[in-house]
N, CA, C and O atoms as a GROMACS GRO file, in nm:
protein
  636
    1MET      N    1   1.176   1.686  -2.476
    1MET     CA    2   1.290   1.622  -2.530
    1MET      C    3   1.300   1.480  -2.474
    1MET      O    4   1.281   1.459  -2.354
    2SER      N    5   1.326   1.393  -2.552
    2SER     CA    6   1.343   1.250  -2.513
    2SER      C    7   1.488   1.230  -2.465
    2SER      O    8   1.572   1.316  -2.492
    3PHE      N    9   1.519   1.128  -2.401
    3PHE     CA   10   1.650   1.093  -2.358
    3PHE      C   11   1.748   1.079  -2.480
    3PHE      O   12   1.863   1.124  -2.477
    4ASP      N   13   1.692   1.013  -2.591
    4ASP     CA   14   1.776   0.997  -2.704
    4ASP      C   15   1.809   1.140  -2.771
    4ASP      O   16   1.917   1.164  -2.827
    5ASP      N   17   1.712   1.227  -2.761
    5ASP     CA   18   1.730   1.361  -2.807
    5ASP      C   19   1.853   1.429  -2.735
    5ASP      O   20   1.938   1.493  -2.798
    6TRP      N   21   1.855   1.411  -2.606
    6TRP     CA   22   1.973   1.465  -2.528
    6TRP      C   23   2.096   1.396  -2.564
    6TRP      O   24   2.200   1.462  -2.566
    7ILE      N   25   2.098   1.273  -2.591
    7ILE     CA   26   2.213   1.193  -2.628
    7ILE      C   27   2.264   1.254  -2.764
    7ILE      O   28   2.383   1.281  -2.781
    8LEU      N   29   2.171   1.273  -2.856
    8LEU     CA   30   2.208   1.332  -2.992
    8LEU      C   31   2.262   1.467  -2.970
    8LEU      O   32   2.361   1.504  -3.034
    9ALA      N   33   2.202   1.545  -2.884
    9ALA     CA   34   2.262   1.683  -2.860
    9ALA      C   35   2.404   1.677  -2.808
    9ALA      O   36   2.489   1.756  -2.849
   10LEU      N   37   2.429   1.589  -2.721
   10LEU     CA   38   2.562   1.574  -2.658
   10LEU      C   39   2.659   1.516  -2.762
   10LEU      O   40   2.776   1.551  -2.767
   11HIS      N   41   2.605   1.425  -2.844
   11HIS     CA   42   2.688   1.376  -2.949
   11HIS      C   43   2.740   1.484  -3.050
   11HIS      O   44   2.854   1.486  -3.096
   12VAL      N   45   2.639   1.574  -3.080
   12VAL     CA   46   2.685   1.685  -3.168
   12VAL      C   47   2.768   1.779  -3.099
   12VAL      O   48   2.859   1.833  -3.162
   13LEU      N   49   2.746   1.808  -2.968
   13LEU     CA   50   2.842   1.896  -2.888
   13LEU      C   51   2.976   1.835  -2.888
   13LEU      O   52   3.074   1.905  -2.909
   14SER      N   53   2.986   1.698  -2.863
   14SER     CA   54   3.111   1.631  -2.868
   14SER      C   55   3.183   1.657  -3.008
   14SER      O   56   3.302   1.689  -3.013
   15ALA      N   57   3.110   1.643  -3.115
   15ALA     CA   58   3.175   1.666  -3.246
   15ALA      C   59   3.223   1.803  -3.268
   15ALA      O   60   3.321   1.824  -3.339
   16PHE      N   61   3.152   1.903  -3.204
   16PHE     CA   62   3.207   2.041  -3.209
   16PHE      C   63   3.335   2.048  -3.134
   16PHE      O   64   3.430   2.111  -3.180
   17ALA      N   65   3.342   1.984  -3.019
   17ALA     CA   66   3.467   1.991  -2.932
   17ALA      C   67   3.579   1.921  -3.016
   17ALA      O   68   3.693   1.969  -3.018
   18PHE      N   69   3.548   1.812  -3.082
   18PHE     CA   70   3.656   1.748  -3.159
   18PHE      C   71   3.707   1.831  -3.270
   18PHE      O   72   3.828   1.843  -3.289
   19VAL      N   73   3.618   1.889  -3.347
   19VAL     CA   74   3.652   1.967  -3.459
   19VAL      C   75   3.726   2.109  -3.411
   19VAL      O   76   3.820   2.161  -3.472
   20GLY      N   77   3.667   2.160  -3.293
   20GLY     CA   78   3.729   2.279  -3.243
   20GLY      C   79   3.872   2.252  -3.196
   20GLY      O   80   3.961   2.336  -3.213
   21GLY      N   81   3.894   2.137  -3.139
   21GLY     CA   82   4.035   2.112  -3.105
   21GLY      C   83   4.126   2.092  -3.216
   21GLY      O   84   4.244   2.128  -3.208
   22ILE      N   85   4.078   2.036  -3.318
   22ILE     CA   86   4.156   2.017  -3.450
   22ILE      C   87   4.188   2.151  -3.508
   22ILE      O   88   4.302   2.177  -3.547
   23VAL      N   89   4.086   2.240  -3.515
   23VAL     CA   90   4.111   2.376  -3.570
   23VAL      C   91   4.204   2.448  -3.485
   23VAL      O   92   4.290   2.518  -3.537
   24LEU      N   93   4.196   2.435  -3.346
   24LEU     CA   94   4.306   2.503  -3.260
   24LEU      C   95   4.438   2.453  -3.293
   24LEU      O   96   4.533   2.531  -3.300
   25PHE      N   97   4.452   2.324  -3.316
   25PHE     CA   98   4.584   2.280  -3.346
   25PHE      C   99   4.641   2.335  -3.485
   25PHE      O  100   4.761   2.353  -3.503
   26TRP      N  101   4.548   2.358  -3.577
   26TRP     CA  102   4.586   2.424  -3.699
   26TRP      C  103   4.641   2.564  -3.674
   26TRP      O  104   4.742   2.604  -3.731
   27VAL      N  105   4.572   2.636  -3.589
   27VAL     CA  106   4.616   2.776  -3.545
   27VAL      C  107   4.755   2.762  -3.487
   27VAL      O  108   4.846   2.837  -3.524
   28LEU      N  109   4.773   2.673  -3.400
   28LEU     CA  110   4.918   2.650  -3.331
   28LEU      C  111   5.015   2.612  -3.438
   28LEU      O  112   5.126   2.666  -3.441
   29ILE      N  113   4.981   2.524  -3.524
   29ILE     CA  114   5.081   2.478  -3.628
   29ILE      C  115   5.128   2.595  -3.708
   29ILE      O  116   5.247   2.609  -3.734
   30VAL      N  117   5.030   2.685  -3.752
   30VAL     CA  118   5.068   2.804  -3.825
   30VAL      C  119   5.141   2.900  -3.750
   30VAL      O  120   5.237   2.961  -3.798
   31ALA      N  121   5.098   2.916  -3.624
   31ALA     CA  122   5.169   3.019  -3.534
   31ALA      C  123   5.304   2.980  -3.497
   31ALA      O  124   5.390   3.066  -3.481
   32SER      N  125   5.330   2.840  -3.481
   32SER     CA  126   5.452   2.805  -3.434
   32SER      C  127   5.562   2.787  -3.544
   32SER      O  128   5.677   2.756  -3.513
   33ARG      N  129   5.528   2.806  -3.665
   33ARG     CA  130   5.614   2.798  -3.781
   33ARG      C  131   5.736   2.909  -3.770
   33ARG      O  132   5.843   2.892  -3.827
   34SER      N  133   5.710   3.011  -3.701
   34SER     CA  134   5.805   3.117  -3.687
   34SER      C  135   5.869   3.124  -3.554
   34SER      O  136   5.944   3.218  -3.526
   35ILE      N  137   5.843   3.023  -3.466
   35ILE     CA  138   5.901   3.029  -3.327
   35ILE      C  139   6.033   2.958  -3.322
   35ILE      O  140   6.038   2.841  -3.361
   36ASP      N  141   6.132   3.016  -3.279
   36ASP     CA  142   6.262   2.956  -3.263
   36ASP      C  143   6.326   2.956  -3.132
   36ASP      O  144   6.440   2.912  -3.116
   37THR      N  145   6.247   3.008  -3.028
   37THR     CA  146   6.313   3.021  -2.898
   37THR      C  147   6.237   2.922  -2.797
   37THR      O  148   6.120   2.888  -2.816
   38ALA      N  149   6.302   2.884  -2.705
   38ALA     CA  150   6.244   2.792  -2.602
   38ALA      C  151   6.127   2.858  -2.530
   38ALA      O  152   6.023   2.795  -2.508
   39ALA      N  153   6.145   2.981  -2.494
   39ALA     CA  154   6.039   3.051  -2.415
   39ALA      C  155   5.910   3.063  -2.489
   39ALA      O  156   5.802   3.045  -2.433
   40ASP      N  157   5.921   3.092  -2.614
   40ASP     CA  158   5.804   3.110  -2.690
   40ASP      C  159   5.736   2.978  -2.722
   40ASP      O  160   5.614   2.975  -2.731
   41THR      N  161   5.815   2.862  -2.739
   41THR     CA  162   5.765   2.735  -2.758
   41THR      C  163   5.693   2.686  -2.639
   41THR      O  164   5.583   2.632  -2.650
   42ILE      N  165   5.752   2.705  -2.525
   42ILE     CA  166   5.692   2.661  -2.404
   42ILE      C  167   5.572   2.741  -2.378
   42ILE      O  168   5.477   2.684  -2.325
   43ARG      N  169   5.562   2.869  -2.409
   43ARG     CA  170   5.442   2.951  -2.394
   43ARG      C  171   5.324   2.896  -2.459
   43ARG      O  172   5.215   2.929  -2.411
   44ILE      N  173   5.325   2.818  -2.560
   44ILE     CA  174   5.212   2.785  -2.639
   44ILE      C  175   5.171   2.647  -2.590
   44ILE      O  176   5.065   2.598  -2.629
   45GLN      N  177   5.249   2.584  -2.508
   45GLN     CA  178   5.212   2.446  -2.468
   45GLN      C  179   5.075   2.441  -2.385
   45GLN      O  180   4.995   2.350  -2.407
   46PRO      N  181   5.053   2.528  -2.299
   46PRO     CA  182   4.920   2.518  -2.232
   46PRO      C  183   4.796   2.534  -2.328
   46PRO      O  184   4.687   2.483  -2.305
   47ILE      N  185   4.826   2.606  -2.433
   47ILE     CA  186   4.710   2.617  -2.534
   47ILE      C  187   4.701   2.478  -2.603
   47ILE      O  188   4.590   2.432  -2.629
   48ALA      N  189   4.812   2.412  -2.633
   48ALA     CA  190   4.810   2.282  -2.699
   48ALA      C  191   4.732   2.180  -2.604
   48ALA      O  192   4.654   2.094  -2.645
   49LYS      N  193   4.763   2.203  -2.483
   49LYS     CA  194   4.694   2.102  -2.380
   49LYS      C  195   4.545   2.116  -2.382
   49LYS      O  196   4.469   2.020  -2.369
   50VAL      N  197   4.505   2.243  -2.400
   50VAL     CA  198   4.358   2.273  -2.412
   50VAL      C  199   4.291   2.200  -2.530
   50VAL      O  200   4.188   2.132  -2.522
   51GLY      N  201   4.368   2.223  -2.648
   51GLY     CA  202   4.331   2.146  -2.763
   51GLY      C  203   4.323   2.000  -2.761
   51GLY      O  204   4.234   1.936  -2.818
   52GLY      N  205   4.428   1.945  -2.687
   52GLY     CA  206   4.435   1.799  -2.675
   52GLY      C  207   4.315   1.757  -2.585
   52GLY      O  208   4.253   1.655  -2.616
   53ARG      N  209   4.283   1.823  -2.486
   53ARG     CA  210   4.163   1.788  -2.405
   53ARG      C  211   4.032   1.791  -2.477
   53ARG      O  212   3.944   1.706  -2.465
   54ALA      N  213   4.027   1.905  -2.558
   54ALA     CA  214   3.905   1.918  -2.643
   54ALA      C  215   3.885   1.788  -2.743
   54ALA      O  216   3.781   1.723  -2.755
   55VAL      N  217   3.994   1.767  -2.803
   55VAL     CA  218   4.000   1.652  -2.900
   55VAL      C  219   3.965   1.512  -2.825
   55VAL      O  220   3.888   1.428  -2.872
   56MET      N  221   4.023   1.501  -2.714
   56MET     CA  222   4.002   1.376  -2.640
   56MET      C  223   3.864   1.369  -2.591
   56MET      O  224   3.808   1.259  -2.601
   57VAL      N  225   3.799   1.468  -2.541
   57VAL     CA  226   3.663   1.469  -2.492
   57VAL      C  227   3.569   1.461  -2.608
   57VAL      O  228   3.469   1.390  -2.602
   58GLY      N  229   3.599   1.534  -2.717
   58GLY     CA  230   3.509   1.530  -2.826
   58GLY      C  231   3.512   1.390  -2.904
   58GLY      O  232   3.408   1.340  -2.945
   59ALA      N  233   3.626   1.336  -2.920
   59ALA     CA  234   3.643   1.211  -2.990
   59ALA      C  235   3.581   1.101  -2.908
   59ALA      O  236   3.515   1.015  -2.966
   60THR      N  237   3.599   1.097  -2.770
   60THR     CA  238   3.548   0.998  -2.690
   60THR      C  239   3.389   1.010  -2.694
   60THR      O  240   3.322   0.908  -2.711
   61GLY      N  241   3.333   1.129  -2.680
   61GLY     CA  242   3.201   1.154  -2.682
   61GLY      C  243   3.125   1.122  -2.802
   61GLY      O  244   3.012   1.074  -2.797
   62THR      N  245   3.190   1.150  -2.914
   62THR     CA  246   3.136   1.118  -3.045
   62THR      C  247   3.120   0.965  -3.066
   62THR      O  248   3.018   0.914  -3.113
   63LEU      N  249   3.231   0.897  -3.027
   63LEU     CA  250   3.226   0.748  -3.046
   63LEU      C  251   3.126   0.684  -2.948
   63LEU      O  252   3.040   0.609  -2.994
   64VAL      N  253   3.133   0.707  -2.817
   64VAL     CA  254   3.045   0.646  -2.722
   64VAL      C  255   2.895   0.684  -2.750
   64VAL      O  256   2.807   0.600  -2.765
   65LEU      N  257   2.880   0.807  -2.757
   65LEU     CA  258   2.738   0.854  -2.782
   65LEU      C  259   2.683   0.808  -2.918
   65LEU      O  260   2.565   0.775  -2.932
   66GLY      N  261   2.774   0.806  -3.020
   66GLY     CA  262   2.732   0.760  -3.151
   66GLY      C  263   2.694   0.616  -3.150
   66GLY      O  264   2.594   0.581  -3.213
   67ILE      N  265   2.763   0.529  -3.084
   67ILE     CA  266   2.729   0.397  -3.069
   67ILE      C  267   2.601   0.378  -2.996
   67ILE      O  268   2.518   0.295  -3.032
   68TRP      N  269   2.586   0.459  -2.890
   68TRP     CA  270   2.460   0.450  -2.818
   68TRP      C  271   2.345   0.486  -2.901
   68TRP      O  272   2.244   0.417  -2.891
   69LEU      N  273   2.349   0.593  -2.990
   69LEU     CA  274   2.243   0.628  -3.071
   69LEU      C  275   2.216   0.530  -3.179
   69LEU      O  276   2.101   0.510  -3.218
   70ALA      N  277   2.329   0.463  -3.234
   70ALA     CA  278   2.302   0.354  -3.330
   70ALA      C  279   2.224   0.238  -3.277
   70ALA      O  280   2.150   0.174  -3.350
   71LEU      N  281   2.242   0.210  -3.147
   71LEU     CA  282   2.180   0.100  -3.082
   71LEU      C  283   2.034   0.135  -3.034
   71LEU      O  284   1.948   0.047  -3.028
   72SER      N  285   2.010   0.262  -3.000
   72SER     CA  286   1.886   0.297  -2.952
   72SER      C  287   1.786   0.361  -3.046
   72SER      O  288   1.667   0.359  -3.017
   73TYR      N  289   1.829   0.418  -3.158
   73TYR     CA  290   1.740   0.472  -3.261
   73TYR      C  291   1.693   0.357  -3.346
   73TYR      O  292   1.766   0.267  -3.387
   74GLY      N  293   1.560   0.370  -3.371
   74GLY     CA  294   1.501   0.262  -3.466
   74GLY      C  295   1.546   0.294  -3.610
   74GLY      O  296   1.560   0.410  -3.648
   75GLY      N  297   1.567   0.194  -3.682
   75GLY     CA  298   1.604   0.212  -3.820
   75GLY      C  299   1.755   0.206  -3.857
   75GLY      O  300   1.793   0.193  -3.973
   76TYR      N  301   1.836   0.215  -3.749
   76TYR     CA  302   1.985   0.204  -3.765
   76TYR      C  303   2.039   0.085  -3.693
   76TYR      O  304   1.992   0.053  -3.584
   77ASP      N  305   2.138   0.018  -3.751
   77ASP     CA  306   2.204  -0.081  -3.684
   77ASP      C  307   2.362  -0.067  -3.694
   77ASP      O  308   2.415  -0.011  -3.789
   78LEU      N  309   2.428  -0.121  -3.593
   78LEU     CA  310   2.581  -0.102  -3.598
   78LEU      C  311   2.642  -0.143  -3.712
   78LEU      O  312   2.750  -0.092  -3.742
   79TRP      N  313   2.583  -0.239  -3.794
   79TRP     CA  314   2.648  -0.299  -3.907
   79TRP      C  315   2.600  -0.222  -4.038
   79TRP      O  316   2.634  -0.265  -4.149
   80ASP      N  317   2.522  -0.112  -4.026
   80ASP     CA  318   2.499  -0.029  -4.146
   80ASP      C  319   2.636   0.029  -4.195
   80ASP      O  320   2.725   0.070  -4.120
   81ALA      N  321   2.639   0.027  -4.333
   81ALA     CA  322   2.769   0.071  -4.401
   81ALA      C  323   2.812   0.207  -4.353
   81ALA      O  324   2.931   0.229  -4.326
   82TRP      N  325   2.721   0.298  -4.343
   82TRP     CA  326   2.769   0.439  -4.302
   82TRP      C  327   2.813   0.445  -4.161
   82TRP      O  328   2.891   0.533  -4.126
   83ILE      N  329   2.767   0.356  -4.076
   83ILE     CA  330   2.809   0.354  -3.931
   83ILE      C  331   2.943   0.286  -3.922
   83ILE      O  332   3.027   0.329  -3.844
   84ILE      N  333   2.968   0.178  -4.000
   84ILE     CA  334   3.093   0.118  -3.998
   84ILE      C  335   3.203   0.221  -4.060
   84ILE      O  336   3.314   0.235  -4.008
   85ALA      N  337   3.166   0.284  -4.161
   85ALA     CA  338   3.247   0.384  -4.222
   85ALA      C  339   3.288   0.488  -4.122
   85ALA      O  340   3.405   0.524  -4.111
   86ALA      N  341   3.186   0.536  -4.046
   86ALA     CA  342   3.213   0.638  -3.943
   86ALA      C  343   3.310   0.589  -3.837
   86ALA      O  344   3.400   0.665  -3.799
   87VAL      N  345   3.298   0.460  -3.785
   87VAL     CA  346   3.380   0.415  -3.688
   87VAL      C  347   3.529   0.397  -3.740
   87VAL      O  348   3.626   0.423  -3.669
   88VAL      N  349   3.540   0.351  -3.866
   88VAL     CA  350   3.676   0.338  -3.928
   88VAL      C  351   3.733   0.472  -3.945
   88VAL      O  352   3.852   0.491  -3.917
   89LEU      N  353   3.658   0.569  -3.988
   89LEU     CA  354   3.716   0.712  -4.012
   89LEU      C  355   3.749   0.768  -3.870
   89LEU      O  356   3.852   0.833  -3.857
   90TRP      N  357   3.672   0.748  -3.772
   90TRP     CA  358   3.700   0.785  -3.632
   90TRP      C  359   3.831   0.733  -3.586
   90TRP      O  360   3.915   0.808  -3.537
   91PHE      N  361   3.851   0.598  -3.602
   91PHE     CA  362   3.978   0.538  -3.562
   91PHE      C  363   4.098   0.595  -3.645
   91PHE      O  364   4.207   0.613  -3.593
   92ALA      N  365   4.074   0.621  -3.769
   92ALA     CA  366   4.176   0.674  -3.858
   92ALA      C  367   4.218   0.813  -3.814
   92ALA      O  368   4.337   0.840  -3.804
   93ALA      N  369   4.121   0.903  -3.787
   93ALA     CA  370   4.142   1.026  -3.752
   93ALA      C  371   4.208   1.036  -3.616
   93ALA      O  372   4.299   1.118  -3.598
   94SER      N  373   4.168   0.955  -3.519
   94SER     CA  374   4.225   0.954  -3.391
   94SER      C  375   4.362   0.896  -3.382
   94SER      O  376   4.449   0.944  -3.309
   95GLY      N  377   4.381   0.786  -3.461
   95GLY     CA  378   4.520   0.728  -3.471
   95GLY      C  379   4.620   0.820  -3.526
   95GLY      O  380   4.727   0.840  -3.469
   96VAL      N  381   4.587   0.877  -3.641
   96VAL     CA  382   4.680   0.969  -3.710
   96VAL      C  383   4.700   1.094  -3.627
   96VAL      O  384   4.808   1.152  -3.623
   97GLY      N  385   4.589   1.135  -3.559
   97GLY     CA  386   4.602   1.259  -3.465
   97GLY      C  387   4.700   1.233  -3.354
   97GLY      O  388   4.776   1.322  -3.315
   98ALA      N  389   4.699   1.112  -3.301
   98ALA     CA  390   4.789   1.083  -3.191
   98ALA      C  391   4.929   1.089  -3.238
   98ALA      O  392   5.015   1.136  -3.163
   99ARG      N  393   4.960   1.042  -3.363
   99ARG     CA  394   5.090   1.047  -3.420
   99ARG      C  395   5.139   1.190  -3.449
   99ARG      O  396   5.257   1.224  -3.444
  100THR      N  397   5.039   1.266  -3.479
  100THR     CA  398   5.068   1.419  -3.501
  100THR      C  399   5.107   1.474  -3.370
  100THR      O  400   5.199   1.555  -3.365
  101GLY      N  401   5.044   1.438  -3.261
  101GLY     CA  402   5.083   1.495  -3.138
  101GLY      C  403   5.221   1.461  -3.094
  101GLY      O  404   5.292   1.545  -3.038
  102THR      N  405   5.261   1.339  -3.118
  102THR     CA  406   5.402   1.288  -3.103
  102THR      C  407   5.495   1.368  -3.171
  102THR      O  408   5.600   1.397  -3.112
  103GLU      N  409   5.474   1.411  -3.291
  103GLU     CA  410   5.566   1.491  -3.374
  103GLU      C  411   5.587   1.636  -3.315
  103GLU      O  412   5.696   1.694  -3.315
  104TYR      N  413   5.478   1.684  -3.270
  104TYR     CA  414   5.483   1.829  -3.207
  104TYR      C  415   5.531   1.829  -3.069
  104TYR      O  416   5.583   1.929  -3.020
  105THR      N  417   5.515   1.717  -3.004
  105THR     CA  418   5.576   1.706  -2.869
  105THR      C  419   5.726   1.712  -2.863
  105THR      O  420   5.786   1.752  -2.763
  106LYS      N  421   5.788   1.669  -2.978
  106LYS     CA  422   5.928   1.682  -2.987
  106LYS      C  423   5.981   1.818  -2.972
  106LYS      O  424   6.089   1.835  -2.916
  107ALA      N  425   5.905   1.927  -3.023
  107ALA     CA  426   5.948   2.054  -3.011
  107ALA      C  427   5.929   2.102  -2.860
  107ALA      O  428   6.016   2.174  -2.812
  108PHE      N  429   5.830   2.070  -2.791
  108PHE     CA  430   5.817   2.109  -2.654
  108PHE      C  431   5.935   2.040  -2.565
  108PHE      O  432   5.992   2.103  -2.476
  109ASP      N  433   5.965   1.917  -2.595
  109ASP     CA  434   6.071   1.849  -2.524
  109ASP      C  435   6.203   1.924  -2.538
  109ASP      O  436   6.276   1.948  -2.442
  110LYS      N  437   6.228   1.956  -2.661
  110LYS     CA  438   6.355   2.024  -2.702
  110LYS      C  439   6.354   2.159  -2.630
  110LYS      O  440   6.456   2.196  -2.572
  111ALA      N  441   6.243   2.234  -2.632
  111ALA     CA  442   6.236   2.357  -2.568
  111ALA      C  443   6.269   2.354  -2.420
  111ALA      O  444   6.342   2.438  -2.368
  112ARG      N  445   6.211   2.252  -2.352
  112ARG     CA  446   6.243   2.240  -2.202
  112ARG      C  447   6.392   2.195  -2.188
  112ARG      O  448   6.457   2.228  -2.089
  113GLU      N  449   6.440   2.126  -2.280
  113GLU     CA  450   6.587   2.089  -2.272
  113GLU      C  451   6.676   2.212  -2.286
  113GLU      O  452   6.775   2.226  -2.215
  114LEU      N  453   6.639   2.303  -2.382
  114LEU     CA  454   6.710   2.425  -2.402
  114LEU      C  455   6.691   2.517  -2.284
  114LEU      O  456   6.787   2.585  -2.249
  115GLU      N  457   6.573   2.526  -2.219
  115GLU     CA  458   6.553   2.611  -2.114
  115GLU      C  459   6.633   2.562  -1.989
  115GLU      O  460   6.686   2.642  -1.911
  116SER      N  461   6.639   2.427  -1.974
  116SER     CA  462   6.713   2.378  -1.844
  116SER      C  463   6.866   2.400  -1.874
  116SER      O  464   6.945   2.407  -1.780
  117ALA      N  465   6.903   2.410  -2.001
  117ALA     CA  466   7.044   2.435  -2.026
  117ALA      C  467   7.086   2.581  -2.027
  117ALA      O  468   7.203   2.615  -2.036
  118GLY      N  469   6.982   2.667  -2.017
  118GLY     CA  470   7.004   2.808  -2.010
  118GLY      C  471   7.021   2.871  -2.148
  118GLY      O  472   7.063   2.986  -2.157
  119ARG      N  473   6.991   2.802  -2.252
  119ARG     CA  474   6.994   2.856  -2.391
  119ARG      C  475   6.858   2.909  -2.426
  119ARG      O  476   6.766   2.838  -2.466
  120MET      N  477   6.852   3.041  -2.408
  120MET     CA  478   6.715   3.105  -2.438
  120MET      C  479   6.703   3.179  -2.567
  120MET      O  480   6.598   3.235  -2.597
  121GLY      N  481   6.813   3.182  -2.647
  121GLY     CA  482   6.814   3.247  -2.779
  121GLY      C  483   6.752   3.156  -2.883
  121GLY      O  484   6.696   3.050  -2.858
  122SER      N  485   6.770   3.212  -3.008
  122SER     CA  486   6.713   3.140  -3.122
  122SER      C  487   6.792   3.009  -3.135
  122SER      O  488   6.911   3.004  -3.104
  123ASP      N  489   6.718   2.895  -3.184
  123ASP     CA  490   6.780   2.770  -3.201
  123ASP      C  491   6.721   2.710  -3.327
  123ASP      O  492   6.600   2.689  -3.338
  124GLY      N  493   6.814   2.681  -3.425
  124GLY     CA  494   6.768   2.627  -3.555
  124GLY      C  495   6.695   2.488  -3.545
  124GLY      O  496   6.602   2.458  -3.619
  125GLU      N  497   6.744   2.411  -3.454
  125GLU     CA  498   6.680   2.281  -3.433
  125GLU      C  499   6.548   2.289  -3.391
  125GLU      O  500   6.463   2.215  -3.440
  126LEU      N  501   6.520   2.379  -3.298
  126LEU     CA  502   6.397   2.401  -3.242
  126LEU      C  503   6.295   2.457  -3.352
  126LEU      O  504   6.180   2.415  -3.364
  127LEU      N  505   6.349   2.549  -3.426
  127LEU     CA  506   6.266   2.602  -3.545
  127LEU      C  507   6.218   2.491  -3.634
  127LEU      O  508   6.101   2.481  -3.672
  128ALA      N  509   6.323   2.402  -3.666
  128ALA     CA  510   6.290   2.286  -3.756
  128ALA      C  511   6.188   2.194  -3.689
  128ALA      O  512   6.102   2.140  -3.758
  129LEU      N  513   6.194   2.173  -3.564
  129LEU     CA  514   6.093   2.087  -3.496
  129LEU      C  515   5.956   2.160  -3.498
  129LEU      O  516   5.855   2.091  -3.507
  130ASN      N  517   5.946   2.288  -3.489
  130ASN     CA  518   5.826   2.358  -3.485
  130ASN      C  519   5.771   2.368  -3.621
  130ASN      O  520   5.652   2.395  -3.637
  131ARG      N  521   5.852   2.349  -3.721
  131ARG     CA  522   5.810   2.361  -3.863
  131ARG      C  523   5.797   2.206  -3.930
  131ARG      O  524   5.796   2.190  -4.052
  132THR      N  525   5.789   2.113  -3.848
  132THR     CA  526   5.788   1.975  -3.892
  132THR      C  527   5.692   1.956  -4.005
  132THR      O  528   5.573   1.978  -3.990
  133SER      N  529   5.742   1.914  -4.120
  133SER     CA  530   5.653   1.883  -4.239
  133SER      C  531   5.576   1.759  -4.210
  133SER      O  532   5.459   1.747  -4.247
  134ARG      N  533   5.643   1.660  -4.141
  134ARG     CA  534   5.577   1.535  -4.109
  134ARG      C  535   5.447   1.554  -4.020
  134ARG      O  536   5.341   1.495  -4.040
  135GLY      N  537   5.474   1.645  -3.921
  135GLY     CA  538   5.357   1.676  -3.831
  135GLY      C  539   5.249   1.742  -3.904
  135GLY      O  540   5.133   1.708  -3.883
  136ALA      N  541   5.280   1.838  -3.990
  136ALA     CA  542   5.184   1.907  -4.066
  136ALA      C  543   5.104   1.815  -4.161
  136ALA      O  544   4.984   1.834  -4.177
  137ALA      N  545   5.170   1.718  -4.223
  137ALA     CA  546   5.114   1.620  -4.310
  137ALA      C  547   5.022   1.536  -4.245
  137ALA      O  548   4.911   1.513  -4.293
  138LEU      N  549   5.067   1.485  -4.128
  138LEU     CA  550   4.991   1.392  -4.032
  138LEU      C  551   4.863   1.468  -4.002
  138LEU      O  552   4.754   1.415  -4.023
  139HIS      N  553   4.876   1.596  -3.949
  139HIS     CA  554   4.757   1.674  -3.905
  139HIS      C  555   4.658   1.695  -4.026
  139HIS      O  556   4.536   1.693  -4.005
  140ALA      N  557   4.710   1.716  -4.154
  140ALA     CA  558   4.630   1.736  -4.259
  140ALA      C  559   4.558   1.600  -4.286
  140ALA      O  560   4.441   1.601  -4.326
  141ALA      N  561   4.621   1.491  -4.267
  141ALA     CA  562   4.548   1.365  -4.302
  141ALA      C  563   4.435   1.338  -4.192
  141ALA      O  564   4.324   1.292  -4.220
  142SER      N  565   4.477   1.370  -4.066
  142SER     CA  566   4.376   1.351  -3.964
  142SER      C  567   4.259   1.448  -3.988
  142SER      O  568   4.144   1.408  -3.970
  143SER      N  569   4.282   1.567  -4.027
  143SER     CA  570   4.173   1.660  -4.062
  143SER      C  571   4.097   1.604  -4.178
  143SER      O  572   3.974   1.613  -4.177
  144LEU      N  573   4.157   1.550  -4.274
  144LEU     CA  574   4.079   1.495  -4.388
  144LEU      C  575   3.992   1.383  -4.337
  144LEU      O  576   3.873   1.381  -4.369
  145PHE      N  577   4.045   1.288  -4.261
  145PHE     CA  578   3.968   1.180  -4.206
  145PHE      C  579   3.843   1.229  -4.126
  145PHE      O  580   3.734   1.172  -4.133
  146LEU      N  581   3.868   1.337  -4.048
  146LEU     CA  582   3.750   1.402  -3.973
  146LEU      C  583   3.660   1.466  -4.068
  146LEU      O  584   3.540   1.449  -4.048
  147LEU      N  585   3.696   1.535  -4.164
  147LEU     CA  586   3.605   1.591  -4.265
  147LEU      C  587   3.523   1.482  -4.332
  147LEU      O  588   3.402   1.496  -4.343
  148LEU      N  589   3.584   1.377  -4.376
  148LEU     CA  590   3.505   1.263  -4.423
  148LEU      C  591   3.418   1.198  -4.331
  148LEU      O  592   3.316   1.146  -4.374
  149LEU      N  593   3.446   1.193  -4.205
  149LEU     CA  594   3.358   1.143  -4.107
  149LEU      C  595   3.245   1.237  -4.085
  149LEU      O  596   3.136   1.188  -4.059
  150ILE      N  597   3.259   1.366  -4.094
  150ILE     CA  598   3.147   1.456  -4.083
  150ILE      C  599   3.057   1.446  -4.197
  150ILE      O  600   2.935   1.450  -4.180
  151VAL      N  601   3.116   1.431  -4.326
  151VAL     CA  602   3.033   1.411  -4.445
  151VAL      C  603   2.952   1.276  -4.430
  151VAL      O  604   2.834   1.270  -4.465
  152ASP      N  605   3.014   1.180  -4.383
  152ASP     CA  606   2.946   1.048  -4.363
  152ASP      C  607   2.830   1.067  -4.266
  152ASP      O  608   2.723   1.011  -4.287
  153MET      N  609   2.848   1.142  -4.162
  153MET     CA  610   2.752   1.168  -4.050
  153MET      C  611   2.632   1.245  -4.104
  153MET      O  612   2.519   1.221  -4.061
  154ILE      N  613   2.653   1.331  -4.192
  154ILE     CA  614   2.552   1.426  -4.234
  154ILE      C  615   2.469   1.354  -4.335
  154ILE      O  616   2.347   1.348  -4.324
  155TRP      N  617   2.540   1.297  -4.441
  155TRP     CA  618   2.460   1.242  -4.556
  155TRP      C  619   2.426   1.091  -4.540
  155TRP      O  620   2.343   1.039  -4.615
  156LYS      N  621   2.488   1.021  -4.442
  156LYS     CA  622   2.459   0.873  -4.424
  156LYS      C  623   2.437   0.801  -4.545
  156LYS      O  624   2.326   0.756  -4.572
  157PRO      N  625   2.551   0.786  -4.630
  157PRO     CA  626   2.537   0.714  -4.752
  157PRO      C  627   2.493   0.567  -4.726
  157PRO      O  628   2.545   0.504  -4.634
  158GLY      N  629   2.404   0.514  -4.803
  158GLY     CA  630   2.354   0.388  -4.794
  158GLY      C  631   2.254   0.365  -4.693
  158GLY      O  632   2.208   0.251  -4.678
  159ALA      N  633   2.211   0.472  -4.615
  159ALA     CA  634   2.110   0.458  -4.513
  159ALA      C  635   1.965   0.458  -4.572
  159ALA      O  636   1.868   0.447  -4.497
   0.00000   0.00000   0.00000
């Protein structure tokens, strides 16, 4: 295997981490819709941190290694339409994903506030934060951008 083959393998592995983190967040979004206590909300935060790290490592790896591949593989240039589309979709997915994280972090902050106040029972405001429709819509948009990015990477339109 050549060095570029290894870079390609790591690029694909990074894409799996990126997608895996996004899927994990979907699981957490669905699971947290019925959570209305501080303890249960705080309990899922370490899982969300794992997802966040997977997305961060995967997103960074796909971008850096993808640019490396575009520069080193013959026949591709950074200004090819499908590569420009991939970079734009990457930034869109990452940017919207960061805003999604901000929406769901509000629930963790509220849960810690409730816990420090000794209020461990059900809380309607916490339930509403866990069910945020804005967060779900942003995550759906981020997921759509990521899906379009994958389609662009597989079929390379215009290449």
